[in-house]
N, C-alpha and C positions, 0 to 999 in steps of 0.2 A: 612570585618573582623567583627566578633561578639565575644567579649571575647577572648577565645583561639581558636575559630573556624575561619579558613581562607578558602576562596574559590576564585578562579580566574575566572572571568567572564567578559563579555563585558559591558561597561557602555556607554550609549548613551544619549546625550542631545537632548531633543525633544521640540516641541512647542505644542500648544493646539490642533492641527489637527492630530497629529501623530496617536493616537489610533483609530480615526475615519477612516483615510485613510487605516490603516492596518486591520480594522475591528477586533479590539482586545479589547474586554470589560474587565473591572476590575472585578475579581471574589470576592475579599474581599476588604473592605475599600473604597477608593474614588480615583478620578483622581486629577490632579493638578488644582488649582484655577487660575484665571487670575492674582490675586495679587501675588501668588507664582511664576508664570511664569515671571511676569514683574520685581519682586524684586530680583529674583535669590535666592529663599529660599532653605535651605538645607533639602529638602525632596526627597524621592525616592519611586519608584514603582518597585517591584521585580517580576521577572518571577517565574513561579512555581518551576522550578528546583533550581534556586538560593535560593529561600525561604526555600525549603526543605533541601538543603545542609547546610544552615547556622543555621536554627532554628529547623529542624526536625518537630515534631508535635506540638511544642509550638506556641501559637498565635503570629502572626507577627506584627499586626497593633500597632503602637505606639512604637515599639522597635527601638533601635539605631544600626546603622551599620556604619563602618568607611571605606570610600573610599579614598584612598591616604591620610590616616590619617586625613581626614575631616569627622566629625560626621554628619550623615544624619538620619532623622527620617523616618521610613517606614510608608507610608500612604495607601499603597494598594498592592495587589497581583494580577497579571494578570491571566486570564483563560489559561488553558493548550492549546498550539497550536501545539505541536509536532515538527517533523523534517521539515526542509526546503527542497526546491527542490535540494539543494546541499548536503543534508545529515546532516547538522548541527542542533543542538538542539536549536530551537527558544526560548524555555522557560529558557534557561541559559543566562539571561540578567538582567540588572538593568537600569531603566530609571530615569533621573533627568531633571529638567528644563534646557532649552538650555542656558539661561543666567547664571545659576549656573555652568554648565559645562565649559563655557568660562572663567568665573572669578575665579573659585576655583579648577578646575580639570585639564583642558587642556591648559588654557591660550589662549588669543586672539592675533593673529598676528598683529603687529604694522602697517603693510602695508595694511591689509585687516581686518577691524574691525569686519565685519559680515561674517567671513569665515565659510563655511559649507563643510562638507565632502560629504554629499549626500542629495538629495531632492527626496521625494517620492510623486508621483502624482497618484490620483485615477481617472479613466475614467469611465463615466457612462455606456458605453457598449463596448463590444469587437470589434464591427465594427468601432469604432472611434479611436482605438489604433494607427493605422498608421498615421492618420491625426493629432492626438495629438502629436505624436512623432516628426513629421515635424515642427509643430508650436513651440514646446519646443526647438528643435535644432536651429530654426531661431532666437528665442528670446535670447538664450544663446550666439549665435554668435554675436548678436548686443550688449548685455550687456558686453561680455568679449572682444569685439573689435577684433574679428577674421577677418583677411583679406579675401577678396573674393578669393576662390580657395585655401586658405591656410588650413593646417591641423587643426582639432579641438583640443583644449586643454581640452576637457571634453568627457565623454562617456554617452550615453543614452541607457539604457537597456530596451527593450520592452519585458515584461514578456509573451506577447502573442506568440512571436516567440519561447521563451524558452518552453512554454507549448506545442506548436505545435511540436517542435523537440522531446520533451519527449513523446508525444502521438505517434509520428511515431516510436520511439524506442520501446515503449510498444507494438505497433501493430506488429512490426517485431518479438519481443520476443513471443507474443501470437501465431503468425503464426508458429514459430519454435516449441513451446511447443505443439501446436495442431498437427503438422506434426509428432512429436515424439510420441504423444499419439495414432495417427492413425496407425503408424507403429507397435506400441506395441500391439494394438488391432488385427491387421492382423496377426502378428506373434503368438499371443496367440490363435487366432481363428484357425490358421493352426494346432497348437498343439492340440487343442480340437478335430479337425476333425480327426487327426491321432489316437488319443486315442479312439475315437468312432469307427473308422474303425477296430482297433484291437479288440475292445469289440464285434463288430458284428461278426468278424471272430471267436473269441473264443466261442461265444454263438450261433453258427449256429444251433446246435441240439436243443437248447432251443427254438429258433425261429421256427424251423420246428415242434416241439412238440406243441407249442401254436397254430400254424396254423392248425395242425391236429385235435385239439380239438375245433376248431371253431373261433379262433381269425381272424379278418379280416385284410386286408393289412393296413387300416388306423389305426387300433389298434396298429400294430407293429410300424408304422410311428410315431404315437403319443408317444409311449413308449420311443423310442430313442430320439425324440426331447425334451421330458420332462427331460430326463437324461442329455442331452447336456446343456439345459438351467439351470438346477439345478447346474451343475458343474460350469458354467460360473458365475452364481449369487453368489454361495458360494465363488468363487475366488474373486469376486468383494467385497463381505462383508469383507473378510480377508484383502484385499488391503485397503479398507476404514478404517478398524480398525487400521492397521499399520500406515497409513498415518495420521489419526487423532491423534493417540497417539504420533507420532513423532512431529507433529505440536504443540500439547499441551506441550510436553516436552521442545521444543525450546522456546515456549512462557514463560514458567516458568524459564528456564535457562537464556535466553537472555532478559527477561522482554519485549517481543514483543507482541503486541495485535494480536489476530487471530480472524477470523470470519468463522465459518462453516455454510454454507447455507444449510438448509434442502432440498431446491429445487435441488441443485447440487448433493446432495446425491441420491435423487430419479432419477435424470438424469443419474448418473453413473450406478445405478443398472439396469435401463431400457436399457441402452446401452449394459451392459454386457449380459442381456437377449437376446437382438437382435443379438449380436454376436453368442450366442449359437444357435439361430434359423437358422442364415445364414450358419454357418459352420457345424452345426449338421444335416442340411437337407439332404445332399448327403449320409452320412452313414445311416441315418434313412430310406431314400428311397431305398437304396441298400438292407437293411434288409427286407423292406416290399415287395420287388419284388422277393424274394427267392422262389424257388419251394419247397413246403413242403417235397416232397419225396426225392429230392436231399439233402435238409437240414438234414433230418433224417439219411441219408446214409453217411453224411460228417464225415470223420475221421481226 
């Protein structure tokens, strides 16, 4: 709470290693000092979303916020981190010293003085994740006096498994999208081939006349191939324009960041051209193999 402005967010009590483990630097201001962490000072570091909702564009450092009616001085604002793997806004948060959270906000349990909701651990490399998880589970069983063979009264989340599962899901989605795109290209290519066959049939006399005045078969072949490629590339440009405009509109409406890669645009246009060559070759070859005399007699 700041004056008349209220905002509901998550408040977390942290120690001196939290920001390092999360790889989350402070964008403005500073981090907690050892004295503040040890004494339980009433200071807070805000996430980017929380700072924006409470203060707008006003400078934040040194301002007062009230958390559960307890006044806190803002000493820092975190860098923007974006959405988490579960879709939540990581920037919608406020950090306070762990001792402060226990004494003034959440209270300490009488039976467990150093009660914690969660512990975050950073591992030096992905290859050591499983080994680290086993060691943590063994240590927690010893500290929490879990009987051998008994159920654990804690949960260890290995982010490598989560990342692996998400990567597999993304791979499946990419495969499905690729298959859909391939089917669309085939269907579009067949449509182009039909259009070109109709065009060849309607322009039979034109083809015969060109041959009669000296056009070679490869000239006729090149003409219809160029028409097919032009048709496909034009359709690709229209599709890119519509897709890019829709993505831009969604980014403005939903405030979602987008990235349009120039290399992908080139790949899309080249693919459209190749579809034109592949599906336009048969109608073009059929036109080039016509007999000039029969073509001129065609009704």
